[in-house]
N, C-alpha and C positions, 0 to 999 in steps of 0.2 A: 299397147304401151311401147314407147320405145328401146331400144337398149339401154340409150343414155338413164333413161329417168326407172330402168328394172336394173341397171348393173352398176352403173357408176353414180347414178345420184344419192343412193340409200348408203354408199360409203362414204362419199363427200359427206354427206349429212352428218353421220357419225362422229366424223372426223374433225368437223366445225364445231359441232356440237358438245366436242370431247374436251373442247380449250380449258384451260385453267380459270379466264376470269369467269367462264358458265359453270365450271363445276362447284367453283366458292359459292356460287349462288343456289346450287343446288344443296348444298353441304347446311344451308342458311333455312329453306325452305321446306325443304320436302318432310323434315322430320317432324314438322310442324300438323300432318296430316297423321287424321286416329280417327279408327271406328270402322265402315265399309266406306270402301275410296277407290274413285272410279279416277283413272290418272287418263286423260284425254292427249292421245297423240303419242303414246309410252315412246316409240321410236323405236332403238336399239336396245332400251333399259337402260338409260344410264342416271336413272332417279333411283334404280331399286338400291345400291347400296346404300343409301341414304335413309332409307323407310326406319323409323324405332319399331322394331316387332314388339315390344310390349303395349305400343297403340291400335295396332293393325290386327281388325278382325278378318278381311278379308279385303285384296287387293281387283278391283277388274281394271285393265290395261288394252283405251281403245286405239287402235292401229290398222289404220286401210294397208299400207305397204308389206306383201306378202312378205319381202326380202328382210325390212328391217323387225317386222314381228316374228321372224323366223330366230331373227337376235335374240331378240327378249325373251323368246321362248326360253334359248339355252341358259341365257343369263340370269333367270326365273329359277330353276332347277334345286339349288339346292337354299331355298329361302325356308326360313324356316314359319311363312305362314302362309296360307292359301294364293295361287295367283292364277285369275281366269280370264283368259285374251277373248277378243271382240273386235273382228276384222271388218268394223266398217265407219267411214268417216265421220267426224263434229257432230254432224249435222246428222245423224242420223243415231241416235243411242236409243237401245232395245231395252233398258231397266224401267223399272216401275216407277212412278210419279213419287216423290218422297221415299226414295230408299237410301238415298247415300247419306252421310254424316259429313262425308270431305269431297270436293271435286277439286283436284291439282290441274294445273296448268301451265307445264315449262314449255319454252320458245314454242308454240304451235298457233296461239293466237293471231302470230305474221301472216300464217299460212292458210288459216280453213279457207275455203269459200265463200262459202254465204256466212257470215262469222255473226251475224243477227239471227240466223237460224240454231247456230251452235249452243251461243250463250243462256238462247231460250229454251235448249235443250239439255244444259245444264242446272237454269234455275230450276227445271222441270223436277228433274229428280233429286233435287237435295230436299232435306228433310228441311222442317223450319226449324230454324237455329241453326242449319249447318254453313258449312263455310267454303267459298271457294279461295284456292290460294294460287296466287298466279305471279308469275313470272315472265316477261318478255322485252323483247326491243321490240321501237315504235317511234311516232310521230318524235324530232328532238324540239325543244324549247326555243334554239336560238337560230332566227331567220336564215343566216347563211350556210347553216347544216340544210334546213329544210328544201332549203331551194334545190341544192343538191341531192337529198333525197327524191323528190318530185320528179327529175332530172333522169336519174338511173334507174329507177326505179322497174321501168317498163323492161328493161334488158336486166336488173337482175330476178325481176321475176318468174322470167322465162327461165333463165339456167339454174335455178335454186326451188321449182318444184312448187312455185307458186306463195313464195315467200315475197312479205310488203316490207318496204322499208318506215313507210309514211303511214301506218295505224295510228290513232293516237286512242292507245289501249284503255288507258282509263275513262276515256267518255265512252265507249264502246263497253264496258262493263256497267259504267251510272245507266248508261240508256237502254239496258235491258233488264230491269228488274233488280239491281244488285243496290247494296248501300255500302261503299269501299268503308273499313272500320281502321283500316292502318295502308299507308303506301309508303314507299321512298321511289325515289326516280334521281339517276345519275348516271353518266357516259359509263361503262364499263371498260374501254381500252381506247386509244389515241386512235381510230377508225371510228370516228363520232357520225359515221353516214348510219354505220350499222351496230351500232352500241351505247346508243339511249335506252335504258332498262327502265320498266317498269317492276316494281314487286310488292306484293301485299296480300293483304283477307278482305274478301267482300263477303258479306251475307245477303241471303236472297229478301226481299221483300214480298210477302206472301199475301 
């Protein structure tokens, strides 16, 4: 791996994902998770402070970046519930079928290379009646913004570790075995090409 991807990109990712506009959504979405939870793309552990300890039975954090995972491990040391870490990408979830009550994914669906396979894995590990809690930026509804997203995406993708500006997040979830029960979508900042955010809850169709 390059020096950029090993040393610079993880710190840049942590900084970008620490912004107030994103943190405000973490505070709303993360406490909805409960039971046995799988967090996809835990990163540096920015969601950890917002879990409701009274709801968490066990948290599994899946994160393929060694640098980010080590940051998350440090941030998890004083939590009042057990946290296990999995050093694999979202396409390779090594948990048993139907074993999770909740899958949480925040600002990660935009980055996973094989998003269909990853969503299939999330669907597989959820129990019947389990829930997928999601919050991610993606394809904007305005034609002018979409045009800029399509234009900038190839460069953005290379410098941001695979992040895509133009993924239709809700459609991807629907087309991979889920029904969306609740969804809200809006621009989260004036930088519209990168801030149209989908957040909600979906349940797997078994």
